[in-house]
C-alpha positions in Angstrom: 39.4 -11.4 -40.4 38.7 -12.9 -43.8 38.5 -16.5 -44.8 39.2 -17.9 -48.3 38.0 -21.5 -48.8 39.5 -23.9 -51.4 37.3 -25.3 -54.1 37.9 -27.4 -57.2 36.6 -26.0 -60.5 34.1 -28.5 -62.0 33.4 -26.6 -65.2 33.9 -23.2 -66.7 30.8 -21.1 -67.5 30.2 -17.7 -69.1 31.6 -15.1 -66.7 32.4 -17.7 -64.0 32.9 -21.3 -63.0 31.0 -24.0 -61.1 33.2 -24.8 -58.1 32.9 -27.8 -55.8 33.4 -27.2 -52.0 33.5 -30.7 -50.5 30.2 -31.7 -52.2 28.6 -28.2 -52.2 28.7 -26.6 -55.7 28.4 -22.9 -56.3 28.9 -20.4 -59.1 32.1 -18.4 -58.6 33.4 -15.3 -60.4 36.8 -16.0 -62.0 37.5 -12.5 -63.2 40.6 -12.4 -60.9 41.8 -15.8 -62.1 41.1 -15.8 -65.9 43.6 -18.6 -66.7 42.2 -21.3 -64.4 40.9 -24.6 -66.0 38.4 -27.3 -65.0 40.0 -29.6 -62.4 42.2 -27.0 -60.8 41.8 -25.7 -57.3 41.3 -22.1 -56.3 40.9 -20.1 -53.1 37.4 -18.4 -53.0 36.5 -15.4 -51.0 33.1 -13.6 -51.2 32.2 -15.5 -54.4 35.4 -14.6 -56.2 38.2 -17.1 -57.0 41.2 -15.0 -55.8 44.2 -17.3 -56.6 45.0 -20.8 -57.8 46.1 -23.3 -55.1 47.9 -26.6 -55.3 45.7 -29.7 -54.6 47.8 -30.8 -51.7 47.4 -27.4 -50.1 43.7 -27.4 -50.7 43.2 -30.8 -49.1 45.4 -29.8 -46.2 43.3 -26.7 -45.7 40.1 -28.8 -45.7 41.6 -31.2 -43.1 42.4 -28.1 -40.9 38.9 -26.6 -41.4 37.3 -29.9 -40.3 39.5 -30.0 -37.2 41.4 -33.1 -38.3 44.8 -31.5 -38.6 44.6 -29.8 -35.2 43.4 -32.9 -33.5 46.1 -35.0 -35.0 48.8 -32.5 -33.9 47.5 -32.5 -30.4 47.3 -36.3 -30.3 50.9 -36.6 -31.5 52.1 -34.1 -29.0 50.2 -35.8 -26.1 48.1 -32.7 -25.6 44.4 -32.5 -24.7 41.7 -31.4 -27.1 39.1 -28.8 -26.1 35.6 -30.2 -25.8 34.2 -30.8 -29.2 37.5 -30.3 -31.0 37.7 -32.5 -34.0 34.1 -33.6 -33.7 31.9 -33.3 -36.8 
């Protein structure tokens, strides 16, 4: 299974971009997404921006990855969380 993580492009650089992942910044290859601009969100896998993504979708994905989305759904449904779910 592969995981692509959303990040926001901070600045374009030669042959790539500086991308912010919730406070962690990393150089990312944008060969596959040459039309992206600073401020836009992209999905990144293995150091490559593979597709642009809407900001709302990016933020929802981060909520899910932090466990907040799953925890909220279980709370609303009256379900129980597994030990540690939604922590940290």
